[in-house]
N, C-alpha and C positions, 0 to 999 in steps of 0.2 A: 680457514676452510669454508666456514659458513658464508663469509663475504664472497669468496670466490664462487661458490655455488649460486648465490643470489645474482651475481654479475652474469653468470652463464644463462640464467633463466631470462633475465632482462635482454641479453644479446639474442637469444632464441626467439623471444616475442618479437622484438624489433625486425629481425631478419626474416621471420617467417612470412609466407604469403597470407597468413590469417590476419595479420595486424601490421600497421606501419606507424612510424613516428610522425607526429603532426609538426608543423612549423613552430608551434609553441613548445618550448624546451620541456621535456619530461613527459609529454602527453602522448598516449598510445591510442591510435585511431582503430576501432574494431569495424571490419568490413565483412565479416562472415559469421555464420553461426558457430563454427568451430573456434573462431577467435573470441566470440562471446564466452564460451565455455572455458577458454583458456585464462580468463581473468582470475580463476581460482587458484592459479599458480603464483600470482603476485597481488596479495590482498591489500597492499598499501599504495597501489598504483593509481595513476591519474589517467582516466580513460574518456574517450568520446566515441559515439557511433558516427561512422562515415556514410552510412546509408541505412535504408530500411533492411531489417533481418527477417527472412522467412525461417521460422523455427518449427514448421510443421513436421519435419524429420524427427524431432525429438520424441514423438510418439513411439518410434521404433528403437530408441537408444536404451542401452543398459537393461536389456531383457524385459522392456515394458515399463521400467521405472522412470524413464524420460530424463530430462535435463537434470544435472546434479547442481543443486543450489550453490551459488557463489558465497563463500564464507561459511562453509559447512563444518570444517574441523577447527577453524579459528575465524574471528569476525572479519568482515571487510572494513577497512579503516580509511580507504582512499576516497576518490571522487569518481562520479560517473555522470557524464552530460550526454543526453540522447540527441541533442541538437534538433529536436522536434521529430526525430525519425521514429518509426514504429517497429516493435518486435511482434510478429504475427504468429499466431498458433502455438505459443509455448505450452508444452505438455510436461507435467511433473505428477508421478503417481508413486508417493512414497507413504502409504497409510500407517506405517510403524515408525515414522521418523517425525521428530519435532524440528522447529525452526526451518520451515519449508516455504520457498518462494523463489523469484529469480535471484534474490539475495536471502540466504538463510538467516544470517545474523550480521547486521551492520552496526559498527560502534564509532561514534563521532564522525560519521561519514557524510558526504554530500551527494545526493542523488537528485537529478533534475531533468526536466525537458525531455521525457520519454513517454511513449504510448505503448501500452500492451494491449494488443487487439486480438480477441478470440483465444481459444485454448482452455486449458483446464489445469488447476493446481489442487492436489489432494495431498493431506498429511495428517498427522496425529494431532499434535498441539502447536500453537504459534504458527499459523498457516495464513499467508497472505499472498496476493498476486505479485506485488513488488517486493516486500520484505516480511520475513516471518517474525524476527525480533529486531526492532530498530531502537538503538540505545545511545544515550548521551550520558557519559560518565566523567565528570570533571571537565567537560568541554562542551562543544556544540555538535549537534546532529541536524541535518537540514534536508528536507524533501520538499521540492517545489515544482510547479508547472508540469505535473505528471497526470497521466490518465490510464486507468486500467478497466478493461472490459473483458474480464476472465472469470469463469465459474470457479468458485472456491469451495472445497469440501473438507471437513475436518472432524475429528473426534472432540477436540478441546477448543482453545481459544482461536478465533478466526476473524479475518477482516477482508473486505473487498480490495484494499490496497495494502494495509499493514495489519498484522494481527496483534502485536504487542509494541506499542510506543511508549518508551520509558526514559525518564530523566532521573538521574541520581547525582545531585550536586552538579548538574549541568543544565543545558537548554536544548530540548528537542522540538523543532518546529516543523509543522506540516502545513503548507500553504498552497493556494491556487491548485488544488488537486481534485480530480473527480474519479469515481468509481461507479461502474454500472452493472457488473456481473452479479448473478445470484450468489449468495453466501449461505451455506447450509452446514450446521454442525450438530452433533448430538450432545455436545456439552455446553458449558456456560462461556460468557464473555464473547459474544458474537456481534459484529457490527458491519454495516454496509460499507464503511470506510476503514474504520479502526475497531478491533475487538476490544482491547484493553488499553486505555490511555492513562498513564500512571506517572506521578512525580513524587519523589522523596528528597526534600531539601533542594529542589530544582523546579523547572518549568517544563511541562509538556503541552504545547499549545497547538490548536487547530484554528486556522484563519482562512476565510474564503474558500471552503471546500464543499463538496456537494456528493451525495450518494444517492443513486436511483435504483438499486437493485433490491430484489426480494431477500429478506433476512429470516432464517429460521433457526432456532436454537432451543436449548433445555431452559436456560434461565440467562438473566442479564443480557437480553437481546435488544439492540436498538437500530434504527434506521441509518444512523451515522456512526454512533459509538455504542458498544455494548456496555462498558463499564468505564465511567470517567472518575478516576480515583486520585484524590489529593491526599497523599500520605505526607504531611508536614511540607508540602509543596504547593505548586499552583498548576491547575489544569484548565486554562481558559479556552472557551470555544466562542468564536466571534464571526459573524456574518456567514454562518454555515447552514446547510439545508439537507433535508432528506425527503425522498417522495416514494420510496419503496415500501411495500407491505411488510409488516413484521409480525412474527408469530413465535410464541415460546411455550413449551409444554408446561413450564411452572409459571409462577405469578408475576415475575419481574421482567417487564419489558416496556419500551417506549418508542414513540414514533421517531424521536430524535436521539435520545440516549436511554439505554435500558435502566441503568442505575447511575446516579451522579452524587458524589460525596463531596460537598464543599467546593464544587467547581463554579467558575463564573461563566455563564452562558448569556450572551448578548446578541441581539440582532438576528436571531436564528430561528428557523421555521421548519415544520414538517407537514406533509400532506395528511389529511384526514379523509380523503376520497382518491380514487385512482382516476386516470384520464377518462374513464367512461362514467364517472360519477358514483361508483359504488363505494361504500364506506369501508375505510381501512383505519387501522392505528387508533381505535377508539378506546384508549387506556385512561383509567381514572386519574392517574398521576404521572405526568410525563414532562420532562424538561423541554424548554423551548416552547414555542407557540404553535398549535395546531391550526391549520387553514385548509380549506378545500383546494383540490388541484388547480382549478381555474383561478382562484384567488392567489395562489402561490405564483403562478405564471405572471401575474400582474404586478407583483411586488417589485419596487425599485431594487431591493436588495438581491433579487433573483435574476436581474436583467442580463447579467454577464453569462449565465448559464442557459437562459431561454433561447438565445440565438446560436448556440453552438450545436453542431450536428451531433447525433447519437453515435455510440460505439466508437468513441475517440477518433472521430474521422477527420480531424483537421490537424495540420502540422503544428500549429502554435496556439498556446492559450493566450487570452487577453492579459 
């Protein structure tokens, strides 16, 4: 009976005007906002975007709660390829819910090549524009070539792209990614890109990523990562940067990482002035290396980001 029901769901998705099968066997192409929401019906599916999606109508969905995160009742375990397309104006307002984002909870999933442009995501804890809780358990999770320019608001852990990136006896990789929206939380573990990057007998890595949004939180607030946490695992950050102003009501904050416990951070920089030359991120002890905004722009390591337009405005990342 369970198999028959799954087949009916698959047939419904494929036959619906909301989505259609790609020439690649087993891939479902999403062509509409309704089709994007329907991904929550098949959480192990293989999806790709066929065009840009205007998500502005989500501000009127579900009595003002907006889009329902994909992977809310169970984690998304499939793959999603945006093919460089944009999802514009995504609105989620679920202040009493955890695991909030376009994807609420993703497990051993692949998410790539998509742009989230404009909009707002609000939740309780584990709130991120792309993923609330991204997890690798006994396998691999991968996020690459993505950009989010979305305002994120939360009570607890929050990130401009991913709130909680976690590896447990697995490998979770975030690479070639950018976040530019402001991230505001009343709690701890708040980052411009990732709120809490954590590994237990696994690896949770960030490589060639950049965050430029303002970050505010109570504690463990960082321009790139709020809390980089190696629990008998590895949490390397390599070739990554942050330029947004960071502030925390309590003492633990940093221009790049709020708190780092035994992480390996290499070739990574954060800004100590804004574009107008005003001082920011003057913390006594901060991971990475602080440089003025103008110096950051001249760094060879920063070249790939210097020439990209703001607000996720191009179809492909280098």
